[in-house]
C-alpha positions in Angstrom: -0.2 0.1 -0.1 3.2 2.3 0.6 4.5 1.6 -2.2 1.1 2.2 -4.1 1.1 5.9 -2.4 4.9 6.3 -3.4 3.9 5.8 -7.0 1.2 7.8 -7.0 2.7 10.7 -5.2 5.9 10.5 -7.6 3.7 10.6 -10.3 1.8 13.7 -9.3 4.8 15.8 -9.0 6.2 14.3 -12.3 3.4 15.8 -13.6 3.3 19.1 -12.0 6.9 19.4 -13.1 6.2 18.5 -16.7 3.6 21.1 -16.7 5.9 23.3 -15.3 8.3 22.8 -17.7 5.7 23.5 -20.6 4.6 26.4 -19.6 7.8 27.7 -19.2 9.2 27.0 -22.5 5.5 28.9 -23.6 6.7 31.9 -21.9 10.3 32.0 -23.8 8.0 31.4 -27.0 6.1 34.6 -26.2 9.4 36.3 -25.5 10.4 35.8 -29.0 7.3 37.7 -30.5 8.1 40.8 -31.4 4.2 41.7 -32.6 2.6 43.1 -29.6 -0.8 41.6 -30.9 0.1 38.7 -31.4 1.9 38.1 -28.2 -0.7 39.5 -26.0 -2.8 36.8 -28.0 -0.9 34.3 -27.4 -0.4 35.2 -23.4 -4.3 35.1 -23.3 -4.6 31.5 -24.4 -2.1 30.5 -21.6 -3.7 32.9 -19.5 -5.6 29.7 -17.8 -2.9 27.5 -17.0 -0.7 30.3 -15.8 -3.3 31.0 -13.4 -3.7 27.4 -12.0 0.2 27.2 -11.4 1.7 27.3 -8.0 4.7 28.5 -9.3 5.1 32.5 -8.1 8.0 33.1 -10.1 6.4 31.8 -13.3 3.3 33.8 -12.7 5.4 36.9 -12.5 7.5 37.1 -15.3 4.1 36.0 -17.4 2.2 39.3 -15.8 4.9 41.7 -16.3 5.7 40.6 -20.0 1.8 40.6 -20.5 2.0 44.2 -18.7 4.4 45.4 -21.1 3.0 44.1 -24.0 -0.5 45.9 -23.1 1.1 49.1 -22.4 3.1 49.2 -25.9 -0.8 49.2 -27.7 -2.1 51.7 -25.4 -3.8 49.8 -22.7 -1.9 51.2 -19.9 -4.4 51.1 -17.3 -5.4 47.2 -18.0 -1.5 47.0 -17.8 -1.4 49.0 -14.3 -4.4 47.2 -13.0 -2.8 43.5 -13.5 0.4 44.7 -12.2 -1.3 45.6 -9.1 -2.7 42.8 -8.6 -0.1 40.7 -8.5 1.5 43.3 -6.0 -1.1 41.7 -3.7 -0.2 38.2 -4.4 3.3 38.7 -4.1 3.8 40.4 -1.1 4.7 36.9 0.8 8.0 36.8 -1.7 10.3 39.4 -1.1 12.0 39.0 -4.4 9.0 38.9 -6.8 7.0 41.4 -5.1 10.3 43.9 -5.8 10.3 42.5 -9.6 6.8 43.5 -9.8 7.4 46.6 -8.2 9.8 47.5 -10.6 7.8 46.6 -13.4 4.7 48.7 -12.2 7.2 51.7 -11.8 8.1 51.1 -15.3 4.7 51.3 -17.0 4.1 54.6 -14.6 7.0 56.1 -16.3 5.9 55.0 -19.7 3.2 56.8 -19.0 4.3 60.3 -17.7 3.1 59.6 -14.0 7.2 60.2 -12.7 6.2 61.0 -9.0 4.4 57.6 -8.7 7.1 55.8 -10.6 9.7 57.0 -8.4 8.0 55.6 -5.3 7.8 52.0 -6.6 11.7 52.3 -8.0 13.3 53.5 -4.9 11.2 50.6 -2.7 12.2 48.4 -5.4 15.3 49.2 -4.8 15.8 49.3 -0.5 14.5 45.6 -1.2 16.7 44.4 -3.8 20.0 45.8 -2.2 19.4 43.3 0.9 18.8 40.4 -1.5 21.5 38.2 -3.4 19.8 38.9 -6.7 22.9 41.8 -8.5 20.9 41.8 -11.5 17.6 42.9 -10.5 19.8 45.3 -8.6 21.7 47.0 -11.4 18.0 46.6 -13.3 16.8 49.0 -10.8 19.8 51.4 -10.7 19.0 51.5 -14.7 15.2 52.0 -14.2 16.0 55.0 -12.0 18.8 56.6 -14.2 16.0 56.5 -17.1 13.5 58.2 -15.1 15.8 61.1 -13.8 16.6 61.2 -17.7 12.9 62.3 -18.1 12.4 64.3 -15.3 15.6 66.5 -16.5 17.9 65.5 -13.4 20.5 64.6 -15.7 23.5 64.8 -13.3 22.1 62.9 -10.7 21.5 59.8 -13.2 25.0 60.2 -14.0 26.5 59.8 -10.8 23.4 57.0 -10.3 25.5 55.0 -12.8 28.6 55.8 -12.4 28.6 54.8 -8.6 27.0 51.5 -9.8 29.9 51.5 -12.5 32.6 51.8 -9.9 31.5 50.1 -6.6 30.3 46.3 -8.6 32.9 46.9 -11.3 34.1 43.2 -10.8 30.3 41.9 -10.5 29.4 44.0 -13.3 28.9 40.9 -16.7 29.0 41.9 -19.9 25.2 41.0 -20.1 24.5 43.6 -17.6 26.9 46.5 -18.9 25.2 47.5 -22.2 21.7 48.7 -20.5 24.2 51.0 -18.2 26.4 52.2 -21.0 22.9 53.0 -22.9 21.3 54.7 -19.8 24.6 57.3 -19.3 25.0 57.6 -23.0 21.3 59.0 -23.0 22.2 61.4 -20.1 25.4 62.6 -20.9 23.8 63.8 -24.3 21.3 65.8 -22.2 24.4 67.7 -20.7 26.2 68.0 -24.2 28.8 65.4 -23.4 27.9 63.8 -27.0 31.1 62.5 -28.0 31.6 60.5 -23.9 28.4 59.4 -25.0 29.2 58.2 -27.8 32.4 56.5 -26.4 29.9 54.3 -24.3 28.0 53.6 -27.2 30.3 52.3 -28.9 31.6 50.6 -26.1 27.6 48.9 -25.7 27.8 47.9 -29.4 31.2 46.2 -28.7 30.3 44.0 -25.6 26.9 43.0 -27.9 28.7 42.0 -31.0 30.8 39.9 -28.4 27.9 38.3 -27.3 26.6 37.5 -30.8 23.7 38.9 -30.5 20.9 39.1 -33.4 19.8 42.2 -35.2 16.6 42.9 -32.9 18.5 42.9 -30.1 21.1 45.1 -31.7 19.2 47.5 -33.3 18.8 49.7 -30.4 22.8 50.2 -29.8 22.5 51.0 -34.0 19.8 53.6 -33.2 21.1 55.3 -30.5 24.8 55.2 -32.6 22.9 56.9 -35.1 21.6 59.7 -32.4 25.4 60.9 -31.6 26.3 61.4 -35.3 23.3 62.9 -35.8 24.2 65.1 -32.5 27.8 66.0 -33.5 26.7 67.0 -37.3 27.2 64.0 -39.6 24.1 63.5 -41.2 24.8 60.8 -43.8 26.4 58.8 -41.3 23.1 59.0 -39.2 21.1 58.8 -42.0 23.0 55.3 -43.0 22.6 54.2 -39.3 18.6 55.0 -39.1 18.0 53.4 -42.4 19.7 50.2 -41.1 17.4 50.1 -37.9 14.6 51.5 -39.3 14.8 48.0 -41.8 14.9 45.7 -38.6 12.0 47.4 -37.1 9.7 46.6 -40.1 10.5 43.1 -39.7 10.2 43.0 -36.5 6.6 45.2 -36.8 7.4 47.0 -33.9 5.2 50.6 -34.3 7.0 52.5 -31.7 10.3 51.8 -33.1 9.4 52.3 -35.9 8.2 55.7 -35.5 11.2 56.5 -33.8 13.4 55.7 -36.9 11.2 57.6 -38.9 11.1 60.9 -37.1 15.0 60.5 -37.4 15.4 59.8 -40.9 13.0 62.6 -41.1 15.2 65.3 -39.2 18.6 64.1 -40.9 17.3 64.2 -44.4 16.1 67.9 -43.6 19.0 69.0 -42.1 21.0 67.4 -45.7 18.0 69.7 -47.3 15.9 67.4 -49.1 12.7 68.4 -47.7 10.3 66.4 -50.0 11.7 63.3 -48.7 12.1 64.8 -45.4 8.3 65.1 -45.6 7.5 61.7 -46.5 9.2 60.2 -43.7 7.7 62.8 -41.2 4.1 61.3 -42.3 5.1 58.0 -41.9 6.0 58.2 -38.4 3.2 60.6 -37.2 0.9 57.9 -39.0 3.3 54.6 -36.9 3.3 56.7 -33.5 -1.0 57.4 -34.3 -0.9 53.7 -34.5 0.6 53.1 -31.2 -1.3 55.3 -29.9 1.5 57.4 -28.1 0.3 61.2 -27.9 3.6 62.2 -27.0 5.7 60.6 -29.9 3.0 61.7 -32.5 3.9 65.3 -30.5 7.5 64.3 -31.8 7.1 63.4 -35.4 5.0 66.6 -35.7 7.5 69.3 -34.4 9.9 67.1 -37.0 7.1 68.3 -39.6 7.3 71.6 -38.4 10.8 72.3 -39.0 10.4 70.8 -42.6 7.5 72.9 -43.3 9.2 75.9 -42.3 12.2 75.2 -44.5 9.4 75.4 -47.3 8.4 78.8 -45.7 4.9 76.9 -45.5 4.8 79.0 -42.2 1.5 79.2 -41.5 1.1 75.6 -42.0 4.1 75.4 -39.5 2.6 77.3 -36.7 -0.6 75.7 -36.5 1.2 72.4 -36.3 3.5 74.0 -33.8 1.3 75.0 -31.3 -0.9 71.5 -31.1 2.9 70.1 -30.1 3.5 72.8 -27.7 0.1 72.1 -26.2 1.4 68.4 -26.1 4.5 69.0 -24.4 3.0 71.1 -21.6 1.4 68.2 -20.6 3.8 66.0 -19.9 5.3 67.2 -16.7 9.0 66.8 -16.5 9.3 66.4 -20.4 11.8 69.2 -20.6 13.4 68.3 -23.9 10.2 68.1 -25.9 9.1 71.7 -24.5 12.1 73.5 -24.7 12.7 72.4 -28.8 8.7 73.1 -29.5 8.4 76.5 -28.0 11.7 77.5 -29.6 10.3 76.4 -33.0 7.4 78.3 -31.9 9.1 81.7 -31.3 11.2 81.2 -34.7 7.9 80.9 -36.2 6.3 83.9 -34.8 9.8 85.8 -35.6 9.9 84.5 -39.0 5.8 86.0 -39.3 7.1 89.2 -37.8 4.9 88.7 -34.8 8.2 89.8 -32.8 6.2 90.7 -29.2 4.8 87.0 -29.0 8.6 85.5 -30.7 10.3 87.1 -28.4 7.6 86.2 -24.8 8.2 82.2 -25.9 11.8 82.8 -26.1 12.0 84.2 -23.0 10.2 81.2 -21.3 12.3 79.0 -23.1 15.5 81.0 -21.9 14.2 80.6 -18.2 13.9 76.7 -18.5 17.4 76.7 -20.3 18.7 78.5 -17.6 16.9 76.2 -14.7 18.1 73.0 -16.4 21.8 74.1 -17.5 20.7 73.9 -21.2 23.7 75.5 -22.6 23.2 75.3 -26.4 19.5 76.0 -26.1 20.4 79.2 -24.1 23.0 80.2 -27.1 19.7 79.5 -29.6 17.6 81.5 -27.6 19.8 84.8 -26.5 20.9 84.8 -30.4 17.1 84.9 -31.5 16.3 87.9 -28.7 19.5 89.8 -30.4 18.2 89.5 -33.6 14.5 90.3 -32.2 15.9 93.6 -30.3 18.0 94.8 -33.6 14.7 93.7 -35.8 13.0 96.3 -33.4 16.0 99.0 -34.0 16.7 98.5 -30.0 20.4 98.5 -30.6 20.9 99.1 -27.0 19.2 96.1 -25.9 20.3 93.9 -28.9 23.8 95.1 -28.1 23.1 93.7 -24.3 21.9 90.2 -25.9 25.1 90.2 -27.6 27.4 90.5 -25.0 25.3 87.9 -22.9 25.7 85.9 -26.2 29.5 86.3 -26.3 29.7 84.9 -22.3 27.8 81.8 -23.4 29.5 80.6 -26.5 32.5 82.0 -24.5 31.5 79.6 -21.4 30.5 76.9 -23.9 33.6 76.6 -25.5 36.0 76.4 -22.1 33.1 73.7 -20.9 33.5 71.5 -23.9 37.1 72.2 -23.8 37.1 70.3 -20.4 34.4 67.9 -21.8 37.1 67.2 -24.7 39.8 67.0 -22.3 37.9 64.4 -19.5 36.9 62.7 -23.4 40.7 61.9 -24.0 41.5 61.2 -20.4 38.7 58.7 -20.1 39.6 57.0 -23.1 43.0 56.6 -22.2 42.4 55.0 -19.1 40.1 52.7 -20.5 43.0 51.9 -23.1 45.5 51.6 -20.6 43.0 49.1 -18.6 42.7 47.0 -21.9 46.6 47.6 -22.1 47.0 45.8 -18.6 44.4 43.1 -19.5 46.3 42.4 -22.5 49.6 42.2 -21.4 48.5 39.5 -18.2 46.6 37.3 -21.2 49.7 37.6 -23.4 53.0 37.8 -21.2 54.1 34.7 -22.8 54.2 36.6 -26.2 56.9 39.4 -26.7 56.3 39.4 -29.8 52.8 40.0 -29.5 53.4 42.6 -26.5 55.8 44.7 -28.5 53.2 44.9 -31.1 50.4 45.6 -28.6 52.7 48.5 -26.9 53.4 50.0 -30.3 49.7 50.4 -31.3 48.7 51.9 -27.8 51.7 54.4 -29.0 50.3 55.2 -32.4 46.9 55.9 -31.1 47.8 58.3 -28.0 49.7 60.2 -30.6 46.6 60.1 -32.4 44.5 61.1 -29.6 46.8 63.9 -28.9 46.5 64.9 -32.6 42.7 65.1 -32.1 42.9 66.9 -29.4 45.3 69.4 -30.8 42.8 70.1 -33.6 40.0 70.6 -31.4 42.0 73.4 -29.7 42.8 74.9 -33.2 39.5 74.7 -34.0 37.7 75.8 -30.5 40.3 78.9 -30.7 39.6 79.4 -34.3 35.3 79.9 -34.1 36.0 81.5 -30.9 38.5 84.2 -32.5 35.8 84.3 -35.5 32.6 84.9 -33.0 34.7 88.0 -31.5 35.4 89.2 -34.8 31.8 89.1 -35.5 31.0 90.3 -32.3 33.7 93.6 -32.4 32.2 94.0 -36.1 28.4 94.6 -34.6 29.9 96.6 -31.7 31.7 99.2 -34.2 28.5 99.2 -36.1 26.9 100.3 -33.3 29.3 102.7 -32.0 29.4 104.1 -35.7 25.6 104.6 -35.0 25.4 106.3 -31.8 28.5 108.6 -32.8 26.4 110.0 -35.7 23.4 110.4 -33.5 25.5 112.3 -30.7 27.8 114.6 -33.8 23.8 115.5 -35.5 23.0 116.1 -31.6 25.7 118.5 -30.5 25.6 120.3 -34.0 22.0 121.0 -33.3 22.5 122.0 -29.7 25.3 124.4 -30.8 22.9 126.0 -33.0 20.5 125.9 -30.6 22.5 127.6 -27.9 24.1 130.2 -30.2 20.2 131.7 -30.8 19.9 132.7 -27.3 23.3 133.3 -26.2 23.5 135.7 -29.1 20.1 137.2 -28.6 20.7 137.8 -24.7 24.3 138.8 -25.5 22.9 141.7 -27.7 20.3 142.7 -25.0 22.7 143.4 -22.5 25.2 145.4 -25.0 22.1 147.7 -25.7 20.9 148.0 -21.9 24.9 148.3 -21.2 24.8 151.5 -23.8 21.5 152.5 -23.0 20.4 151.9 -26.1 17.0 150.3 -24.4 16.3 151.4 -20.9 17.1 148.8 -18.2 13.3 148.2 -17.6 11.5 145.0 -16.3 10.3 144.3 -19.5 13.7 144.1 -20.8 14.8 142.2 -17.9 12.5 139.5 -18.2 13.4 138.9 -22.0 17.3 138.2 -21.0 15.4 136.0 -18.1 13.8 134.1 -21.3 17.0 133.8 -23.3 19.0 132.4 -19.8 16.2 130.0 -19.3 16.2 128.7 -22.8 20.2 128.3 -22.6 19.3 126.7 -19.1 17.0 123.5 -20.9 19.5 123.2 -23.3 22.2 122.4 -20.5 20.0 119.9 -18.8 19.4 118.1 -21.7 23.1 117.8 -22.2 22.9 117.0 -18.2 20.4 114.3 -19.0 22.5 112.7 -21.8 25.3 112.0 -19.4 23.0 110.6 -17.0 22.0 108.1 -19.4 25.4 107.0 -21.1 26.8 106.5 -17.5 24.2 104.5 -16.5 24.2 106.6 -12.9 20.7 106.5 -12.5 19.5 104.9 -9.3 16.2 104.2 -7.4 15.6 103.8 -3.6 12.4 102.0 -3.0 10.2 102.6 0.0 6.7 102.8 0.9 4.4 105.3 -0.3 1.1 106.5 1.2 -0.3 106.8 -2.2 -3.6 109.1 -0.7 -0.7 111.4 0.6 0.8 111.1 -2.3 -2.1 111.8 -4.9 -3.0 114.5 -3.0 0.4 116.1 -3.5 -0.1 115.7 -7.5 -3.6 117.4 -7.3 -2.1 120.5 -5.6 1.0 120.7 -7.4 0.2 119.8 -11.2 -2.3 122.3 -11.9 -0.3 125.2 -11.3 2.6 123.5 -13.9 -0.1 123.2 -16.6 -2.5 126.3 -15.9 0.2 128.6 -16.2 0.6 127.6 -19.9 -3.0 128.0 -20.9 -3.8 124.5 -20.7 -7.0 123.3 -19.7 -5.9 120.5 -16.9 -7.7 117.4 -15.7 -6.9 115.0 -13.3 -9.0 111.8 -12.2 -7.8 109.8 -9.0 -8.8 106.0 -8.7 -6.7 104.7 -6.8 -7.9 102.0 -3.8 -5.2 100.7 -1.9 -2.8 102.1 0.8 0.6 102.1 -0.2 3.0 100.9 -3.2 6.7 100.6 -3.3 8.4 103.9 -5.1 10.9 105.9 -5.3 9.0 108.7 -4.8 11.2 111.5 -5.6 11.9 109.5 -9.2 8.3 108.9 -10.0 7.8 113.0 -9.6 10.5 113.4 -12.3 8.9 110.9 -14.1 5.7 113.0 -14.0 7.4 116.2 -14.6 9.0 114.8 -17.9 5.9 113.7 -19.1 3.8 117.1 -18.1 6.8 119.1 -19.8 6.9 117.1 -23.1 2.9 117.3 -23.1 3.5 121.2 -22.8 5.9 121.2 -25.3 4.4 119.8 -27.9 0.5 120.1 -27.5 -1.6 123.0 -29.5 -3.0 125.9 -27.3 -5.4 126.0 -26.2 -5.1 122.3 -25.6 -6.0 119.7 -22.8 -3.7 117.2 -20.9 -5.4 115.0 -18.9 -3.4 112.4 -15.6 -5.1 109.6 -14.2 -4.1 107.9 -11.2 -5.5 104.1 -11.1 -4.7 100.6 -9.6 -5.0 96.9 -11.2 -4.7 93.9 -9.4 -1.1 93.4 -10.5 0.2 97.7 -10.6 -0.4 100.8 -10.2 -1.0 102.7 -13.1 0.3 106.4 -14.2 -1.7 107.7 -16.9 -0.6 110.9 -19.0 -2.3 112.1 -22.3 -2.9 114.9 -24.5 -5.0 116.8 -27.1 -3.2 117.4 -30.7 -0.3 116.8 -32.6 -0.3 112.9 -32.1 2.4 110.9 -33.4 2.3 108.2 -36.5 2.0 104.4 -34.9 5.2 103.6 -37.1 7.2 106.3 -34.7 5.3 105.5 -31.5 7.2 102.5 -30.5 11.0 104.3 -31.0 9.7 107.6 -28.8 11.2 106.5 -25.4 14.7 105.6 -27.4 18.0 108.0 -26.3 18.4 110.8 -28.9 14.9 110.3 -30.9 12.7 112.5 -32.0 9.6 111.7 -33.9 10.3 113.9 -37.3 6.3 115.5 -37.6 7.6 116.4 -34.2 11.4 117.4 -35.0 10.4 120.7 -36.9 8.6 122.3 -34.0 9.6 125.8 -32.4 10.0 124.0 -29.2 13.4 123.0 -27.8 14.4 119.1 -26.8 16.3 116.6 -27.9 14.8 113.4 -27.5 16.3 113.2 -23.8 13.2 113.4 -21.1 11.5 110.1 -22.4 14.9 108.3 -22.1 15.3 109.2 -18.8 11.5 107.9 -18.0 12.0 104.9 -19.7 15.2 104.1 -17.5 13.2 105.3 -14.7 10.5 102.7 -14.9 13.0 100.2 -15.7 14.5 100.0 -12.1 11.2 100.1 -10.9 10.9 96.6 -12.9 7.7 98.5 -14.7 6.5 99.1 -18.1 5.8 101.7 -20.3 3.7 102.3 -23.5 2.8 105.0 -26.1 -0.6 105.0 -28.3 -2.5 107.6 -30.1 -4.8 109.1 -27.9 -8.6 109.9 -28.3 -8.0 113.4 -27.2 -5.8 114.1 -30.6 -2.4 113.6 -29.4 -0.8 111.2 -27.2 -1.2 108.9 -24.3 1.5 107.4 -22.3 1.0 104.5 -19.8 3.2 103.6 -17.0 2.4 100.7 -14.8 4.4 100.1 -11.9 4.1 96.6 -9.5 2.9 96.6 -6.3 5.5 95.5 -4.5 9.6 95.3 -5.2 
């Protein structure tokens, strides 16, 4: 009887073992299916047998593969659901629980829920560090590094992988290194260390070749190498590599991979100038990503299509498409790479359409993000565009300031790149020295082979030194060329300023000579008793001296502007007291010139932070300007108002007005509107320039427009708080 029971138990165990072996074989077969829909269908066909199995590891592997396939076909919610169920089932087994948690974090990462993803990754890492599963430990490190890449924390990711490579160098076998090399290369690319990234990609490809992997397994590395060649401007070589990966992707049927290869092909062919071919690839990429239901990737492919349409001068089509891309990028939290590229392209399109204000607004948004995340090349591109925009608006002072900042950025980038190139060469030499030591130990029995190796290494070091010298020469040449260009622009700007100054001083000399001659003649007439020394003649003399005083004040204003000596002392100012003083003082200044005066006070807050002395100077300059150029009898109005964000000062007057084409320039240094420059009033374009500088020091805004009263309306907006 005991023998019968023993045989029965043996048969049951053998049957279970055979069943488990069969299920494992079927799961391995599922891994070989590259079409995700076919894989899901096959996995569903064995789902019942897997559910009945008592092998938790088999269940976990099955669930992870099914979840990955569902996510790749746009069924992310279903993928999350089955992984969360498995997370509950695997609580008793620490290792399988950690493996499930990593997979759940990966699905959340793919669907841009980075905060929840990071929580799962970190919890899994804590668990696997305590276990003996070094492979899973390395996978967790790699997943966290990829998360840092997509959330813009590039240096954190680089440091994380470097520590792992350093601390566990002996344990990192060839089958674990490729993914680490791939991740650190992606991170290095984001901080402009392109050549160092390429070095890691080539190392990865070397390992994969030695492991004799098939084309599908090596396609990702070929794609990454092609990206690096594209980043360093070798577009023809990049196109050849991307075509190889696209052919492999077509065989596998992976729509997502096909979309990425097509997107890169369209971009690099666009760079080579063949826009029609590039457009065909871009449209194919969009179709592939739409089929794989990836909104973010569709946006990326549409961004490339926008570049192509811009190159074909189809700016309105490009604008509509790029606006859609920006809307998607804004929803992808942490995806700064797509967001910055798409915003910069949208700004460039507005610039080409002469929408300068919108272009400037978008460019400044990109600059803030680029500075925050240390995107050097993006900063250079944005500042260059802002300089061009300012020059286009004839705002040469601002253009010069942007050019100066551009020069500093290019110098810093060139210096940083030189350091990176040196680090690249040093890393190459260190890696080479390690290889030399290994080969010397392996080939110690052959002195001839050792000499040959040393000779090759010597030649390589000479080659590396030559490459380094060449790079230094190129950097020096580019920096010299940049400095020459900047110097030429500075000279052109200075020539223009000197021309304005000479014209101004010639005008002031002429303006000074008239009242001085008249005053001198008046004095001589009174001195020789030709004219009586009465109040009427003394008043005429006083008027001439007043004209001279105005001209001297203009000259003082020029000095202040050009030396940039204006300063403001912000203090808390009671608005009711300030407005009451204005309401008392201003009528006397205006009505003595026989102008009608209107004062409106709509202030409803207690205080603002301003420099009251400078703001009175602003109001005085604006009123003097209105008095000079307003025809009598006329009207001058002053209005005080408060909005949610600012304290407003509005000064407007009656005819004459200024044409719309000249209004944006009336605050420029030494500028006088042509239709007003022929009036008999004195003034040389200084007062409004001083007003603009004082408002800028208050971090406020100033604008001018044609007034409904027939003259000019000037609006100043000052922030409530400093």
